[in-house]
C-alpha positions in Angstrom: -3.1 -11.6 29.0 -4.9 -15.2 28.5 -4.2 -15.7 25.7 -0.4 -17.7 23.8 2.3 -15.9 23.4 2.7 -14.9 20.1 6.1 -15.8 19.3 6.6 -12.7 16.4 5.0 -10.0 18.9 8.9 -10.2 20.1 10.5 -9.6 17.2 8.4 -7.2 15.6 9.3 -4.9 19.1 13.3 -5.6 18.5 12.3 -3.8 15.0 10.4 -1.0 16.0 12.9 -0.5 19.1 15.6 -0.2 16.7 13.6 1.9 14.0 12.6 5.0 16.4 15.9 4.5 18.3 17.3 6.2 14.3 15.0 8.7 14.5 14.5 11.8 17.2 10.4 10.6 17.8 8.5 12.7 20.9 7.0 9.5 22.1 8.0 6.3 21.6 6.2 2.8 23.1 8.4 0.4 25.0 9.0 -2.9 23.9 6.9 -4.6 26.0 4.2 -2.3 25.2 4.6 -3.1 21.1 4.6 -6.8 21.8 1.3 -7.4 24.0 0.1 -4.7 21.5 0.7 -6.6 18.3 -0.1 -10.5 20.5 -3.3 -9.1 21.6 -3.4 -8.3 17.4 -2.8 -11.3 15.9 -5.5 -13.7 18.6 -8.3 -10.9 17.3 -7.4 -11.5 13.4 -8.6 -15.2 13.8 -11.8 -14.8 15.7 -14.7 -13.4 14.0 -17.2 -11.2 14.6 -20.5 -11.6 12.9 -19.6 -13.3 10.9 -17.0 -11.4 9.8 -12.8 -10.7 10.4 -11.7 -8.2 12.3 -10.1 -5.3 10.9 -8.0 -2.9 14.1 -6.1 -0.3 14.2 -4.2 0.9 17.2 -2.3 3.8 18.2 0.4 3.5 20.6 0.2 6.8 22.9 -1.7 8.3 25.5 -4.9 9.9 26.5 -3.0 13.0 26.8 -3.6 14.3 23.6 -4.1 17.2 21.7 -7.3 17.4 19.2 -10.2 14.8 18.6 -10.4 12.4 21.4 -12.8 10.5 22.7 -11.8 8.9 26.3 -13.5 6.0 27.9 -15.1 6.5 31.2 -13.7 4.1 32.4 -10.1 2.5 30.4 -11.4 -1.5 29.0 -7.9 -3.9 29.1 -6.8 -4.8 26.0 -7.7 -8.1 24.7 -8.2 -10.0 21.8 -12.0 -10.7 22.0 -13.1 -6.9 23.3 -10.9 -5.8 20.6 -13.4 -7.8 17.8 -16.0 -6.5 19.4 -14.6 -2.1 18.5 -13.0 -3.1 15.6 -16.0 -2.3 14.0 -15.5 1.2 14.9 -12.3 1.8 13.9 -12.4 0.1 10.2 -13.3 3.4 8.5 -9.7 5.4 7.7 -8.2 8.0 10.3 -9.7 6.7 13.5 -8.0 4.6 15.9 -8.1 2.8 18.9 -6.0 4.1 21.9 -3.4 1.8 24.0 -0.8 2.7 26.2 -0.1 1.9 30.0 -1.8 4.0 32.9 -1.3 5.5 35.7 -1.8 1.7 37.9 0.1 0.0 34.9 -1.6 -1.8 33.4 -1.3 -1.8 29.8 -5.1 -0.4 27.9 -7.3 0.8 25.6 -8.4 4.2 27.1 -10.4 5.6 24.0 -10.2 6.5 19.9 -7.8 9.0 18.2 -8.3 10.8 15.4 -5.3 13.3 15.4 -2.2 11.5 16.3 1.2 13.2 16.7 4.3 11.9 14.0 5.8 9.2 14.1 3.1 7.9 16.1 3.6 3.8 16.0 -0.5 1.7 15.2 -0.7 -1.5 14.2 -3.5 -2.5 12.0 -5.4 -5.9 11.5 -6.0 -6.3 8.0 -7.4 -9.4 7.8 -6.6 -12.9 9.6 -3.0 -13.7 11.0 -2.5 -10.0 8.5 -1.0 -7.6 11.1 0.7 -3.7 10.2 2.9 -2.2 12.0 2.8 1.2 10.8 4.1 5.3 11.6 2.2 8.9 11.2 4.6 10.6 8.6 2.9 13.8 9.4 -1.0 15.0 8.5 -2.1 13.8 5.3 0.5 12.0 4.2 0.4 7.7 4.0 1.6 5.8 6.3 4.7 4.6 6.3 5.1 1.0 6.9 7.7 -0.8 9.3 7.3 -3.6 9.6 4.4 -6.5 8.1 3.9 -9.5 9.8 1.7 -12.5 8.2 1.7 -15.9 11.1 4.2 -16.8 11.7 7.0 -15.2 8.7 8.0 -11.1 10.6 9.0 -9.5 7.1 10.6 -5.8 7.6 10.1 -3.2 5.2 13.4 -1.6 3.7 13.5 2.0 4.5 13.3 4.9 2.2 9.5 2.5 0.7 11.9 0.3 -0.9 14.2 2.3 -2.7 17.3 -0.3 -4.5 20.6 0.7 -6.3 19.8 1.2 -10.8 16.3 0.6 -9.6 14.7 2.2 -12.8 13.6 5.8 -12.4 9.9 5.6 -13.5 9.6 2.7 -10.7 11.3 5.4 -8.3 9.5 7.6 -9.3 6.3 5.9 -8.0 7.7 4.7 -4.9 10.0 8.1 -4.0 8.9 11.2 -2.2 10.6 12.9 -5.6 7.4 11.7 -7.5 5.9 12.8 -10.5 2.6 14.4 -8.9 2.9 14.5 -4.8 0.3 13.1 -3.3 0.0 16.4 -0.8 4.1 15.9 -0.2 3.7 12.0 1.3 2.6 9.2 -1.8 2.8 9.7 -5.0 -0.4 10.1 -7.2 0.1 7.0 -8.6 0.5 5.3 -4.7 -2.9 6.1 -4.1 -4.2 4.8 -7.9 -1.9 1.3 -6.0 -3.6 1.4 -2.8 -7.3 1.9 -4.6 -6.9 -0.6 -7.5 -6.0 -3.1 -4.7 -8.9 -2.7 -2.8 -11.4 -3.3 -4.5 -10.0 -6.8 -4.5 -11.5 -8.4 -8.1 -8.1 -8.1 -9.8 -6.4 -5.4 -11.6 -4.3 -4.0 -14.3 -3.1 -0.2 -15.6 -1.0 0.5 -17.8 1.0 3.9 -17.7 2.4 5.1 -20.8 4.2 8.4 -22.1 1.7 11.8 -23.1 1.7 12.5 -26.6 2.4 9.6 -28.0 1.2 6.8 -29.8 3.9 4.1 -30.0 1.5 2.0 -27.2 -1.1 0.8 -29.7 1.0 -0.8 -30.9 1.1 -3.8 -27.9 -2.8 -3.1 -27.8 -5.3 -5.1 -29.7 -7.4 -2.9 -31.8 -10.9 -1.9 -31.9 -10.3 -2.0 -27.7 -14.1 -2.2 -26.1 -13.7 0.8 -24.4 -11.4 2.9 -25.5 -11.6 6.4 -24.9 -12.6 9.3 -27.8 -11.3 12.6 -27.0 -9.2 11.8 -23.9 -10.7 11.7 -19.9 -8.7 15.0 -19.2 -10.7 15.8 -16.0 -8.3 14.4 -13.7 -4.8 16.3 -15.3 -7.1 19.6 -14.6 -7.6 19.1 -11.8 -3.8 18.3 -10.7 -3.3 21.2 -12.9 -5.1 23.5 -10.6 -3.9 20.9 -7.3 -3.2 24.3 -5.2 -6.6 26.0 -5.1 -9.1 24.8 -1.9 -11.0 21.8 -2.2 -8.7 20.2 -5.4 -8.1 17.3 -3.7 -10.4 15.8 -2.6 -11.8 15.7 -5.9 -9.2 14.2 -6.6 -9.1 11.9 -4.5 -12.7 11.2 -5.6 -11.6 10.8 -9.5 -9.0 8.5 -8.3 -11.0 5.7 -7.0 -13.8 6.6 -10.3 -10.6 5.5 -11.6 -9.3 2.7 -10.0 -12.7 0.8 -10.6 -12.2 0.9 -14.4 -9.5 -1.5 -13.9 -11.7 -4.7 -11.7 -13.4 -4.6 -16.1 -11.3 -7.8 -17.4 -8.3 -6.4 -19.1 -6.1 -3.0 -18.4 -6.6 0.6 -17.8 -5.0 3.0 -20.2 -3.7 6.1 -18.5 -0.2 8.0 -19.3 2.1 10.2 -17.7 -0.4 13.4 -17.2 -3.1 11.4 -15.8 -5.0 11.5 -19.5 -7.0 8.1 -19.4 -6.7 6.8 -22.3 -9.4 3.6 -22.5 -9.8 0.3 -20.5 -10.6 -3.3 -20.3 -8.1 -3.4 -23.2 -6.1 -6.9 -24.1 -3.0 -6.6 -24.4 -0.6 -8.4 -27.5 2.9 -9.1 -28.2 4.1 -6.0 -30.1 4.9 -7.4 -34.0 8.2 -8.0 -34.4 8.4 -8.7 -30.6 10.0 -11.7 -29.5 7.7 -12.8 -26.5 9.1 -12.3 -23.0 11.7 -14.7 -21.0 13.1 -13.1 -17.4 12.4 -11.0 -15.3 14.3 -9.6 -12.5 12.4 -9.9 -9.1 12.8 -7.2 -6.3 10.4 -6.6 -3.0 11.3 -3.7 -0.8 12.5 -6.0 2.4 15.3 -5.9 4.4 17.2 -9.3 3.0 16.0 -9.1 -0.6 18.0 -9.9 -3.2 16.9 -10.2 -6.3 15.9 -12.7 -8.2 15.6 -14.0 -12.1 12.6 -15.3 -12.6 11.4 -16.6 -15.9 7.8 -14.9 -17.5 5.6 -18.1 -16.5 6.0 -18.2 -13.4 4.8 -14.4 -12.0 1.1 -15.3 -11.9 -1.0 -15.7 -13.5 -2.3 -14.3 -17.7 -2.5 -11.0 -16.0 1.1 -10.2 -15.0 2.3 -12.1 -18.2 0.7 -9.6 -20.6 1.3 -7.0 -18.0 5.2 -7.8 -18.2 4.8 -8.3 -21.9 3.9 -4.9 -22.5 6.7 -3.1 -20.8 9.3 -5.8 -22.5 7.6 -4.1 -25.7 7.0 -1.2 -24.9 10.2 0.7 -22.7 9.0 4.1 -21.8 5.9 2.6 -19.6 4.9 0.9 -16.3 2.6 -1.5 -15.9 1.1 -1.8 -12.0 -0.5 -5.3 -11.6 -2.9 -6.4 -8.7 -4.2 -10.5 -8.1 -7.1 -11.1 -6.3 -5.2 -12.4 -3.3 -3.6 -8.5 -2.6 -0.4 -9.4 -4.1 0.6 -5.8 -6.3 3.4 -5.7 -9.0 4.6 -3.4 -10.5 6.1 -3.5 -13.8 9.2 -1.3 -15.6 12.0 -1.9 -18.2 15.5 -1.6 -16.7 17.8 0.3 -18.6 20.9 -1.0 -16.8 19.8 -4.9 -17.2 18.3 -5.1 -19.9 15.6 -6.6 -19.2 11.8 -5.5 -16.9 12.0 -5.5 -13.1 9.1 -6.7 -11.2 8.8 -4.4 -8.1 6.4 -7.0 -5.5 5.0 -4.0 -3.6 2.3 -5.4 -1.2 3.9 -5.0 1.9 4.4 -0.5 1.0 0.6 -0.4 0.0 -1.2 -2.2 3.4 
């Protein structure tokens, strides 16, 4: 390697080794492979090609895989400049460069791969200086994140997708496998909405309210600019038919369309049955309710300690208004995506009698 050593790469390799030691994984890269891949990925992330920062996905697997693999006639060295040049080929979801130690002992890029074995380790360059180490959970399931490296910081994701004692029930439905609506037995449909909201990069707010009730209207300015009448129920209808062939493709497309509405200034409003009620809505404090003062803040990373924070320090107006909404509508959830990529879910915590702000962007990368 011609690049200087990226110090967090060694620590990340040890974290990965501990992660796989607790699982019966059929294929585990050694720590030297992981450290070398993270090192190369980090330095590649700081390069630019034709004015663009690279997005690269690297799967640590040998070339002898069943399925849709493309083998280079001559394997290439693991090199940051090469990763930058190859990046556009693996920007889209579902394709990765394959990296492994070849017969001659060198770590090389042997080709590209689409189908990965369960628990396969993937290193993804998300943006300059930001690398995510994740693993394949299973076919059609969202990857599980192991660790996130940003610059010289290494954050280890809490196993179980950020479970924690006393977590609000609705928040558990968002993050866990016992979800409101499972997404192909992986992450929840709300998780996919969150990923899509974060992906459009405009900043976004989404309120999830109980079905068949109108109490949430007390916390919204009327008349709203973009209220939907009657409610848009196509997504709910598709979910009722989710066992039919091909329905999930339509669901995915509609999820992205609804997430796109959250880019409009104001909040989109969705019921727990996924009926769209409005977008571009302005949140106001419910009559007779006091302004929210503090929230509990947590993040699903190892070593995180819940802390109390003044609501005014959460972020901008979007965060403060979402926290106030949940403070006033305690049976609702509020999702907020920042333009800088941060993502917060607000839920009422009955045990603490206050709003719980859970910062979950490490799960969505």
